[in-house]
Residue frames relative to the residue before (quaternion, step in Angstrom):
aa qw qx qy qz dx dy dz
M 1.0000 0.0000 0.0000 0.0000 0.00 0.00 0.00
A 0.5968 0.5836 -0.3748 0.4034 3.60 1.02 -0.65
H 0.6345 0.5258 -0.3273 0.4624 3.59 1.04 -0.81
L 0.6459 0.5073 -0.3241 0.4695 3.59 0.99 -0.85
E 0.6347 0.5307 -0.3424 0.4453 3.64 0.91 -0.81
K 0.6481 0.5197 -0.3011 0.4683 3.56 0.96 -0.92
L 0.6715 0.5044 -0.2954 0.4554 3.59 0.91 -0.92
V 0.6625 0.4998 -0.3001 0.4703 3.61 0.94 -0.86
I 0.6778 0.4978 -0.3061 0.4462 3.57 0.84 -0.90
Q 0.6724 0.5081 -0.2891 0.4540 3.58 1.06 -0.69
N 0.7176 0.4456 -0.2311 0.4827 3.59 1.24 -0.39
E 0.1414 0.7748 -0.5911 0.1739 3.59 0.81 1.01
P 0.6241 0.0308 -0.7651 -0.1557 1.93 -2.34 0.59
L 0.2150 0.7667 -0.5727 0.1949 3.66 0.91 0.68
D 0.4651 -0.6456 0.5220 0.3072 3.58 -1.21 0.55
G 0.7500 -0.2429 0.2091 0.5785 3.51 1.00 -0.91
V 0.2886 -0.7320 0.5835 0.2008 3.52 -1.29 -0.02
W 0.4874 -0.6229 0.5155 0.3298 3.54 -1.18 0.55
I 0.1853 -0.7974 0.5639 0.1088 3.57 -0.98 0.83
G 0.5948 -0.6197 0.3212 0.3989 3.57 1.34 0.15
L 0.5471 0.6171 -0.3947 0.4051 3.61 1.18 -0.35
N 0.1501 0.7974 -0.5761 0.0990 3.64 -0.97 0.82
D 0.2618 -0.7311 0.6030 0.1827 3.53 -1.34 0.21
V 0.1612 0.8314 -0.5129 0.1403 3.55 1.08 0.75
T 0.6902 0.4968 -0.2832 0.4433 3.59 0.91 -0.89
T 0.7924 0.0016 0.0512 0.6078 3.58 0.88 -1.03
E 0.4572 -0.7023 0.4798 0.2596 3.56 -0.57 1.11
G 0.8232 0.2006 -0.1912 0.4956 3.54 -0.83 1.09
A 0.6651 0.4287 -0.3030 0.5312 3.64 1.22 -0.20
F 0.1166 -0.8289 0.5464 0.0285 3.56 0.07 1.36
S 0.0296 0.7910 -0.6094 0.0456 3.51 -1.10 0.84
W 0.5074 -0.6286 0.4964 0.3177 3.54 -1.28 0.43
P 0.6864 -0.5066 0.3156 0.4155 3.62 -1.17 0.44
D 0.6872 0.4612 -0.2850 0.4835 3.63 1.10 -0.58
G 0.5733 -0.6315 0.3458 0.3911 3.56 1.32 0.14
S 0.4721 0.6838 -0.4455 0.3333 3.58 1.23 -0.03
L 0.5610 -0.6197 0.4535 0.3091 3.53 -1.24 0.69
V 0.5037 -0.6220 0.5173 0.3031 3.52 -1.27 0.56
T 0.0733 -0.8208 0.5661 0.0189 3.59 -0.67 1.08
Y 0.7433 0.2330 -0.1293 0.6136 3.57 1.39 -0.12
T 0.0164 0.7889 -0.6143 -0.0085 3.56 -1.01 0.74
K 0.0351 -0.7682 0.6378 0.0431 3.55 -1.23 0.42
W 0.0320 0.8443 -0.5310 0.0646 3.56 0.64 1.15
V 0.5161 -0.5564 0.5527 0.3442 3.49 -1.33 0.59
S 0.6506 -0.5037 0.3918 0.4116 3.62 -1.16 0.55
N 0.8465 0.1174 -0.1459 0.4983 3.61 -0.98 0.94
Q 0.5872 0.5208 -0.3892 0.4822 3.58 1.14 0.58
P 0.5642 -0.1698 -0.8065 -0.0489 1.57 -2.19 1.15
D 0.2171 -0.8066 0.5409 0.0989 3.54 -1.11 0.67
N 0.2683 -0.8031 0.4932 0.1996 3.59 1.27 -0.19
Q 0.0325 0.8519 -0.5191 0.0609 3.56 1.01 0.88
N 0.8439 0.0462 -0.1162 0.5217 3.54 -0.94 1.09
D 0.5234 -0.6908 0.3742 0.3299 3.61 1.23 0.53
Y 0.6663 0.4927 -0.3422 0.4430 3.61 0.98 0.67
Q 0.5484 0.6115 -0.4179 0.3883 3.65 1.14 0.22
D 0.0763 0.8466 -0.5147 0.1122 3.53 -0.09 1.33
C 0.7144 0.3847 -0.2615 0.5227 3.63 1.22 -0.15
V 0.3606 -0.7633 0.5147 0.1497 3.55 -1.20 0.68
E 0.1094 -0.7659 0.6300 0.0669 3.52 -0.95 0.96
M 0.3439 -0.6736 0.6009 0.2587 3.50 -1.31 0.43
T 0.3716 -0.7492 0.5054 0.2127 3.58 -0.70 1.11
I 0.5498 -0.6490 0.4325 0.2992 3.56 -1.09 0.74
D 0.6905 0.5374 -0.3071 0.3742 3.56 0.76 -1.02
Q 0.8259 0.1698 -0.0520 0.5351 3.61 0.93 -0.82
G 0.4100 -0.7095 0.4695 0.3289 3.60 1.21 -0.25
T 0.4548 0.6734 -0.4514 0.3686 3.58 1.21 0.57
W 0.4882 -0.6830 0.4787 0.2571 3.54 -1.29 0.40
D 0.0569 -0.7704 0.6350 -0.0057 3.51 -1.21 0.74
D 0.3244 -0.7074 0.5804 0.2398 3.60 -0.92 0.83
T 0.0524 0.8036 -0.5845 0.0990 3.53 -0.97 0.93
S 0.6875 -0.4647 0.3382 0.4439 3.58 -1.20 0.16
C 0.4841 -0.6729 0.4885 0.2723 3.58 -0.97 0.91
G 0.6047 0.5859 -0.3465 0.4135 3.61 1.22 -0.32
R 0.4891 0.6692 -0.4451 0.3388 3.63 1.18 -0.18
Q 0.3938 -0.6895 0.5622 0.2311 3.58 -1.14 0.73
L 0.2223 0.7529 -0.5874 0.1969 3.58 -0.35 1.27
P 0.5018 -0.5821 0.5141 0.3809 3.57 -1.21 0.39
F 0.2584 -0.7726 0.5631 0.1388 3.55 -1.22 0.29
V 0.3103 -0.7100 0.5993 0.2010 3.52 -1.35 0.31
C 0.1818 -0.7711 0.6057 0.0739 3.54 -1.17 0.70
E 0.3563 -0.6858 0.5869 0.2413 3.51 -1.25 0.54
K 0.0970 -0.7935 0.6000 0.0307 3.55 -0.94 0.93
K 0.4607 -0.6758 0.4998 0.2851 3.51 -0.90 0.94
S 0.3684 -0.7403 0.5083 0.2406 3.58 -0.95 0.74
């Protein structure tokens, strides 16, 4: 994850990128697209907050590489994990 954070921070002026984490199925129970459990987090202070009861997807912010829950309808680039 540290490599991803460095890559994202170096590629401003993006606002953020989707990292795939979400709690669409069960509010507050974040999981990855493959269903694996979350073993590491880097939330922005006071996040996740599910503001207005519609923030189910997670973006990594560019300025600090921290995570923020936000609306899944936002238009953001995304990152994918690829097996080596």
